[in-house]
C-alpha positions, -999 to +999 in steps of 0.1 A: +288-389+829+300-379+863+312-345+876+344-342+856+340-324+824+368-314+800+350-294+774+317-275+770+302-259+740+269-251+723+258-265+689+233-243+671+214-242+637+221-279+630+208-297+600+208-335+601+209-353+567+209-391+570+210-420+546+203-456+553+232-479+544+240-516+546+258-523+580+284-543+561+296-512+543+300-494+576+317-521+596+352-518+581+353-480+588+347-483+626+373-485+654+383-520+666+359-534+692+329-516+678+302-526+653+276-507+633+246-497+654+214-507+635+179-494+634+152-512+614+179-533+598+200-504+586+230-485+597+232-448+588+255-421+575+250-386+586+260-352+571+256-325+598+264-288+592+260-264+621+276-236+641+296-243+673+295-215+699+312-207+731+336-237+734+356-237+766+377-261+787+364-277+819+342-253+838+360-222+827+348-195+803+345-199+766+375-192+744+369-159+725+368-161+687+385-195+686+356-211+705+330-202+679+330-214+643+311-232+616+315-270+614+303-298+592+308-335+601+303-368+584+295-395+610+286-431+615+268-449+643+285-474+666+280-497+696+308-513+716+311-546+736+297-529+767+265-517+749+275-481+748+261-464+716+280-436+701+291-418+669+323-423+648+334-392+629+348-398+594+356-361+590+350-328+608+353-296+588+360-264+609+368-229+598+394-220+625+429-232+616+442-229+652+413-249+665+418-276+639+455-279+647+448-280+684+421-306+680+442-328+658+470-328+684+451-332+716+414-340+711+414-378+708+427-382+673+396-368+657+399-361+619+395-323+620+400-305+587+405-268+580+379-254+556+364-222+542+329-222+556+298-200+558+263-203+574+236-179+563+200-177+574+172-158+558+138-163+575+132-200+575+159-209+549+194-218+560+224-222+537+257-239+546+287-239+523+322-254+529+354-260+509+383-279+525+417-262+527+439-287+546+446-315+547+434-328+514+417-336+493+415-298+488+382-284+477+359-311+488+328-298+504+296-284+490+264-265+496+234-275+517+202-254+517+171-263+539+138-248+548+130-252+585+095-267+592+074-272+623+086-286+656+081-324+655+054-338+677+053-372+693+080-398+695+101-406+664+122-437+670+144-429+639+151-394+651+159-406+686+183-432+672+201-406+651+203-378+677+202-393+712+239-401+713+258-398+745+294-403+734+318-410+706+342-438+697+376-431+683+411-447+681+441-433+700+475-450+697+458-481+685+433-483+713+396-476+710+383-451+735+349-438+744+343-401+751+310-395+770+289-364+766+257-349+780+231-326+764+194-318+766+169-336+745+171-322+710+143-298+700+138-312+664+120-297+635+110-312+602+130-297+573+128-297+535+160-301+516+161-274+489+196-280+476+224-305+481+258-304+464+282-324+485+315-343+481+323-348+518+303-380+521+321-395+491+355-385+506+344-402+538+340-436+520+305-435+505+310-424+469+275-428+455+254-421+485+244-385+479+232-394+444+199-403+461+178-381+484+185-385+522+161-408+541+159-383+570+161-345+571+158-327+604+168-294+619+174-281+654+180-247+670+206-265+691+217-278+726+244-271+751+267-301+755+296-311+778+322-338+773+337-360+800+369-379+805+377-405+779+382-441+788+389-475+773+358-486+753+362-521+767+356-510+803+322-517+816+300-489+829+298-484+866+275-509+883+273-531+852+288-566+848+305-576+816+277-601+810+249-575+811+270-551+790+273-576+762+237-586+764+226-550+761+239-549+726+207-565+714+182-540+727+167-537+693+131-542+705+134-527+740+143-558+759+175-574+773+185-610+766+181-633+796+211-654+805+206-692+804+217-712+834+241-733+814+256-733+780+246-764+761+279-777+747+262-794+717+254-759+704+291-749+704+313-768+679+350-772+685+357-750+655+339-720+670+364-691+674+342-670+698+359-666+732+347-692+757+335-665+781+312-650+754+296-682+742+268-683+768+261-647+759+257-655+723+234-684+731+213-660+753+210-636+724+197-663+701+174-675+728+157-641+729+153-642+692+136-676+694+113-664+722+103-630+708+110-630+671+103-666+658+068-678+649+077-713+637+106-737+631+109-760+601+134-788+598+139-790+561+169-814+562+194-826+587+216-797+575+189-771+568+166-752+591+141-725+584+129-700+611+097-681+603+102-647+618+077-621+631+072-599+601+086-567+617+116-547+604+132-547+639+131-585+641+146-589+606+174-564+616+180-583+648+182-616+630+206-602+603+229-587+630+230-620+649+236-640+617+265-618+606+281-620+641+277-658+642+291-663+608+322-644+619+330-671+645+314-702+630+320-697+593+305-731+583+270-716+589+252-702+559+224-677+567+199-665+542+172-639+551+143-636+527+112-614+526+084-626+503+047-620+503+048-605+538+067-635+552+102-632+567+123-664+568+158-670+582+173-701+566+203-717+583+224-743+566+255-763+576+277-790+560+270-826+568+299-826+592+280-803+615+245-819+613+247-826+650+251-788+657+221-781+634+200-806+653+209-790+686+200-756+673+166-768+660+159-785+693+166-753+712+146-731+689+116-754+691+118-755+729+118-717+732+094-704+705+066-686+721+079-690+756+080-652+764+056-644+792+024-630+779+029-642+744+003-666+730+016-701+720 
């Protein structure tokens, strides 16, 4: 993050409730230039109540009273064009009115709300209550009760995805900015949800979500965190070219797409709206899918192609993400992802007018399937 820090605070007694959601439902709620971050084919919505302690500016001391309060946020998960993963807050409830007013005025346009809040702990049971005061809708909030379990052992990819976040995306004066932060690795405990009565998630744009149990429940005693200077989310990280930034967006399975030497023009129809500079990057992303995620290629018709995918959730999620992004710039493509009897198939179709593009796609897929070093062919 660098040496400059603008804010430091400690987050304690956090409960993480998360639900899987379709990335398409999240996308319209994110700042321009970001897209839903995906794990195992899903994006996620989080409801996180906790206590914030000892907030202070820069390297100075914490602010007495105003710097400690209960907070509950509803958040989404984002990734920008440089590959930086972050969170997007849909709402942040806090019990200090002056803190809320100050944060709304100067802290990056974040949607802070003033609320009546309480956090009570009795042995291994923690209860969080909140009721919004201002701005409306008044009264939204609820009650969360969890029982804290044992410290989690071993690596949990889902928990890492949901908690190992090193910044946030937000919009200020029409521009998307990224605010970096640093903290220790979360000490995470399993937790049991004993009671949930919530309307914050619905107010944040997901009206039916809490009707079903959360897909992940975790608790943490907390971490110390610091925030750095905000900057334009389009700006590449130090030492990183724009090409490698864009490519890093597809690190779904722990690899980075390799750039091709040239961009075959037959793969790119004139009607494609993707900026010219990004076209070879998109080809590189599909190339990595062919190399690492495709088992077979079937030419059903001059306008229809079927790709047999490796039957893993991460591969299906990667294929779905690429298909959605490709359809945004080449809307004549129709993609259908099916899972049946253990087989995962991505069907690609085009109108007759683009049969030449389909032929080029099929040629390229066939030439690359199984070409990853060390993979049997």
